[in-house]
N, C-alpha and C positions, 0 to 999 in steps of 0.2 A: 610228673612224677607219681607215682604211686600214692594212693591215699594213705595219710599216716594214721597208724593205730598202734605204734610202739611207745611204749612211756620213755624210753631215752630218746627215741628220735622227736617225741613231740617237745622234750626238755631241751634238746637243742635249738628246735626253732625258736621257742620262746628266747633263748640265749641269743639268737640271731636278731630277733626283733629288737631287744633291749639294747645290743649293740648300735643298733641303726637308728635308736631312738623312734621307734614306731611302733603304736600298739597295735595288737592283732585284732582283725575286724572281726567281731562275732555276730554275723549278718544272721538272722533269725529267719525262719520260713515257715508257711502252713500249706503251700503248694508247689506243685512241680514248677509254676510258672515264676513263683517267689526264687524257687532254688536256683533255677536257672540264670534270672536277672542276676543272682549274687554272682553267679561263676562268670557271666558275660562282663560286667561290670569290671570284675577285677583282672579279666583277660586283658580287656581293652585299655585298661588305665593302665597296666604293667608294660604292654606293647608301646604305648604312647609316651612313656617316660623310662622306656630302657629297661625296666625290671625283669630280673631273670628270677625263675622260680617263685613267682608272686604267692603270699599265703594268705589263706581263709578259713575261718572257721565256721562251717554251716552248722547251724545249732536250731533245735527243736524242743519244745516241751513235750512232756509227755501227759500225765493228766494233772499238770499244776492247775491249782482251782482257779488263780487269778487269768490263765491263759493256755488253754490245751491247744496246742497247735496238731500235735499228730493225730488228735482224734478229729482235726477238720480237713485232713488231707484227702480223704474221700468222702463223698457226700452221705454215705449211709453211717459214715463214723466208723469207729474202732480204733484206738490209739495203736493197737501193737501192729495193725494190717499197713495202717497209716507211716509209721516208722518204718516197717519191712520196705513199703513202696519207695520212700526216700533213700533209705540206704542202697537200695538197688539201682536207683537212678544214678546216685554218685558213682557206684562200681561201673555203670555203663558209659557215664561221661568223663570219669576221670581216672580210671583205674588201668585203663589199658592204652597203649601209645596210639590207637586209632581212636581215641575218646576225643571229643571235640576240645573238652577243657583239661586235657592231661596235664598241658603246662603249668596249671594251678594247684599248689601245693594246699591240699584240703585235709583239715583235721575235724573229723565229726563230733560234735558235742551234744549230749542230751542235758537240758538245763532244768533246773527246779525241781528234781527228782526226789521227793519224798524220802527223807532217809530212812524210813521204817517200811512204809508201805510199798514203795517202790523200787527196794533193793532188788528184785528178781529182774528187773529190767536192765540195770549196766551188769548184772552177774551173767543173765543170758546173752546178751549183745555185746560185752566187753571187747571180744576180738574185732569188732567194727566200729568202736569210738576210740578216740585220742583221748579226751576228756569228759568227764562227768560233773554236774554240780550236785553234790549231797546236800541236799537242801534240809537241815536238823533244825531250821528256823519257822520252819510250817506246822500247823497244828495248836497254835498258842503253847509253844514247848517253852519252858525255861531255859534259860541260859545254860544250866547245869545240862539239862535234858539234851540240849542240842550238842555241846561238847562230848557227851557219853555216846550217843548215837553216830556222831560226825568220827569220832576218834576209832569206833568199831568199823564204821566202812573204810577208814584208812588201814586200817591193820588187816582187813580182808583183801582189799583191791588196791592198796596203793602199790604194790610192785607191778601190776597191770595198766593201770590208768592214772592219768594227772588228774588230783582230784581238787575241785573248787569247793568251797563251802562260805555259807554268809554268817557273819558276827549276829547279825539280827534281820529281823524279817523286813525285806525292802519296802519303801512306799509304792502303793500302787494307786494312779488316778481313780477317783470315783469307788474305791473299794477300801483302802486303810492307808493310815499313816504310817511310817516306821516304827516299830517298837521301842520303846525307851529302853536304853543301856544306863542301868543304875551306875552313878558315879564318874560317868563318862561327860562331865558337862565344859569341858574345854578340850582342844584338839589334843595337847599332851595327855590329858587322861584318857582320852579315846584311844590313842595310839598305843597307850601302854595295854588296855582291854583287848585290842586287836592282836598286839604281840603275845597276849597270855593266851589268847584262843587259837592262834597258831601254834603256840608251844604245846598246849595241851592237847590239840587234837592231830596235830602232825600234818596238816592239808598245805597242799603245794600253792594253793590260791585263796584270796580272800575277798569277798563282796563287802564294801565298807558304803556306811552312808556318806555321800558327797553333794548333796543337795540335788540328786536328779529324782525323777520320778518316771515308775513305769506306765506306760500308756497314755502319756502326756506328751505333749508338742510344744518345744521351742520356747519355754519362759524361765526354767530354771536358774539358778545362780550355782555354778559350780565352785563348789569349795578347795581350790588349790591348796590353801594353807594346811587343811588337815589331810589332804593325800600326802603332800611332802613329809609332814609330821609321823604319818603312819608309817610312809617309806622310812625314814630316818630310823624307826624303831624295829622295823624288820629288817632292815640292811640290805635289802633288794627290792627290784620291782616286782611285786606279788600282788597287788591290787587288782579286782575285776570292777568295772564301772557298768552299772546296769541301768536302764532307762535312758540310754543315750540319745533318743528322739528329743528329751524334755531340755536338752542342754543347745543354747543356740550354736549355729556352726561355728562363729566366730570364736567361740571359747573353747574349741576342742584341740587347737594347735598344740599346747602345752602338756596334753595328757602324758605322754610318752616321757617327759621330763619330770613330771610330779610324781612317778613311781606307779603309774596306771600301766598293766601290761596287756590286758584285754577290755575290749570295749563293746557291749552288747547293743545292738539297734535292730528295730523293726518296726515301730508306730509310724515314724515320718515317710518311711517308702510306702508302706501299705496304703496309706491315705493317699499319698500323691498317686501311686498307681490307681487307686479307685477312682479318684477325681477325673483322672484322663480318660479312663473307662468311659464312665457316666457321661462327660461331657461329649465323646465320640458317639454314643448310642443317642443320645439327645439331638445330636446333627443329623443323625441317619434314620431318626424315628419314622419318618413318612416312608423311606426304603424299606426299613425293616417290616412295617404294617402291610407294605404291598406284597411282600413275601418273595421278591425277585431273586431267584438265587444267582443270578449274574453280577450282582452288585460285592460279593464277597464282604459284607459288613460284619460278619463275624470277624474274619480276618483284621479289619481294621480295629473292632475293639479290642481282640486281643494284643495286637500290636501297639497299641496306644499305651494300652495299661502296662504291657511288658517294657516299652521302651522309657517310659516314664520312671519306673522302677530305676532301670540301669542308670538313667540320668542322676537319680536321687541318690542311689549308691556311689557313682562317682564324685558327685558332690561331697559327700561324707569322706571319701578316701582323701581327696584333696585337704579338706578341713585338717584332717587328722596327720596332716603330713606324709601320707604314704608314699609318696616318691622319693623317699629319703632311703628306702630300700633298695633302691639302683644303685646304691654305694656301698652294698653289703651282700 
């Protein structure tokens, strides 16, 4: 299918996922290798389980201070050039019938775009995107300022894009804890704050704190009770969970039943791919040093990196119950 960039079609995809009790995998990337690994994993998983038109949201941050992915796509840097390369690659791989991954329904996403400083990004590229995270939580802004900037973005771009936003700044390993939310010391009080935020801003999707932590691996305790309470107050599945790598795989199966509709993950896959590549290089170090071109050691390094990422993505898909999409 062509790449989805239309707001109404994006909402239809989200409705399909909610009906199937499947969270949308928001697979992040900072290179073409990451991007293709995302696509291959979904394509292979879909064929294995008989899923027609599998769904994937390839996601890249722009100049997000905690993880600048678009700026790392090219060695010399340059976030806008990196974003252009990634969007062009999606067009080649997915948007025409002869594209290798045409069967994957892709919904491009820009993540953690500063609500004020990076408005120009989603303004300039809105025709290439399905969703954007308008992040009003950055820059030590107050909740009131977050609401003001986010609601302005919804008013200007809400007819074109499905907009995600953050109630509070998320926790990032090694950088900062989540910003405190005044008066939200119980799950019900937190849910009331989330409902108020959605009502005041008009956003489609909301990032809330559920115990996860960005750039951390496999230790967090997912707060299903809070997710359910927020969903109860919102009346629909509208939660986006960031920092998916920090939650053990065995805790992911209930996300869709708790009201989580989108699930962001990257760190687990990046680390497993890098570890596989490093191990292959170490195994081949004598051949590499000899400079024998017939050994194709670069191909082995690349393939080890790529294949480990595909396996990791498929493990995540299985953990979130992605196979349920075969029935919808």
